[in-house]
C-alpha positions as CSV (number, residue, x, y, z in Angstrom):
1,X,-6.8,7.5,-16.5
2,X,-8.2,4.8,-14.1
3,X,-6.2,4.5,-10.9
4,X,-5.9,0.8,-11.3
5,X,-4.7,1.1,-14.9
6,X,-1.9,3.4,-13.7
7,X,-0.9,0.9,-11.1
8,X,-1.0,-1.9,-13.7
9,X,1.4,0.1,-15.9
10,X,3.8,1.5,-13.2
11,X,3.4,-1.0,-10.4
12,X,3.8,-0.1,-6.7
13,X,5.4,3.3,-7.3
14,X,2.2,4.5,-8.9
15,X,0.4,4.1,-5.5
16,X,2.8,6.6,-4.0
17,X,2.4,9.4,-6.5
18,X,-1.4,9.4,-6.5
19,X,-3.3,11.9,-4.3
20,X,-1.2,13.3,-1.4
21,X,2.0,14.9,-2.7
22,X,3.8,14.0,0.5
23,X,3.0,10.2,0.3
24,X,6.3,9.4,-1.4
25,X,8.3,11.3,1.2
26,X,6.4,9.5,4.0
27,X,7.0,6.1,2.3
28,X,10.7,6.7,2.0
29,X,10.9,7.7,5.7
30,X,9.0,4.6,6.7
31,X,10.9,2.3,4.4
32,X,14.2,3.1,6.1
33,X,12.7,2.3,9.5
34,X,10.7,-0.8,8.6
35,X,13.1,-3.7,8.4
36,X,12.6,-6.4,5.8
37,X,11.3,-9.6,7.2
38,X,11.3,-13.2,6.2
39,X,9.4,-14.3,9.2
40,X,6.0,-13.1,8.1
41,X,5.4,-10.7,11.0
42,X,2.1,-8.9,10.9
43,X,1.8,-5.2,10.4
44,X,-1.5,-3.4,11.0
45,X,-1.9,-0.2,9.1
46,X,-4.7,1.7,10.9
47,X,-6.1,4.5,8.7
48,X,-4.5,2.9,5.6
49,X,-6.1,5.3,3.2
50,X,-5.4,4.0,-0.3
51,X,-3.3,1.1,1.0
52,X,0.0,2.1,-0.5
53,X,1.9,1.7,2.8
54,X,0.2,-1.6,3.5
55,X,1.1,-2.8,0.0
56,X,4.7,-1.6,0.5
57,X,4.9,-3.5,3.8
58,X,3.7,-6.7,1.9
59,X,6.5,-6.1,-0.6
60,X,8.9,-6.0,2.4
61,X,7.7,-9.4,3.5
62,X,5.0,-8.6,6.1
63,X,1.6,-10.1,6.4
64,X,-0.5,-7.0,6.8
65,X,-4.0,-5.7,7.3
66,X,-5.0,-2.2,6.3
67,X,-8.0,-0.7,8.1
68,X,-9.8,2.4,6.9
69,X,-13.0,4.1,7.8
70,X,-13.2,5.6,4.3
71,X,-15.1,3.2,2.1
72,X,-13.9,4.7,-1.2
73,X,-10.2,4.6,-0.1
74,X,-10.7,1.0,1.1
75,X,-12.0,0.0,-2.3
76,X,-9.0,1.7,-4.0
77,X,-6.7,-0.2,-1.6
78,X,-8.4,-3.5,-2.4
79,X,-8.2,-2.8,-6.2
80,X,-4.5,-1.9,-6.1
81,X,-3.7,-4.9,-3.9
82,X,-5.4,-7.2,-6.4
83,X,-3.7,-5.5,-9.4
84,X,-0.3,-6.0,-7.7
85,X,-1.1,-9.6,-6.8
86,X,-1.5,-9.0,-3.0
87,X,-4.5,-10.0,-1.0
88,X,-5.8,-7.0,0.9
89,X,-7.4,-7.7,4.3
C-alpha cells in the first residue's frame, strides 16, 4: 500500500506507525513537552526524516520547517504534509 494512501485513510497517526517502531513512543514523549501554541511560534525540525514530528508540531499550532539530508525522506515528508493539508517547508 502506498504510504500516502495510508496517511489519507488514517490521517496523522499513520505517519507515526510507518518505519521506525519507536516513532510513536518518541512522539508521545515530545507531545507532552511541546506546548500547544496559538501564537504561531516557529519550530525547526533538523533531521526531520519522514516529517511526522514536523507535521505533529503543525497540528499543535506551530509554523515549522523540517530539514532532512535524505532526499527520499524529504519527498515522503512533503507528500504527507500535502495529503494532510499542511505546507511542508
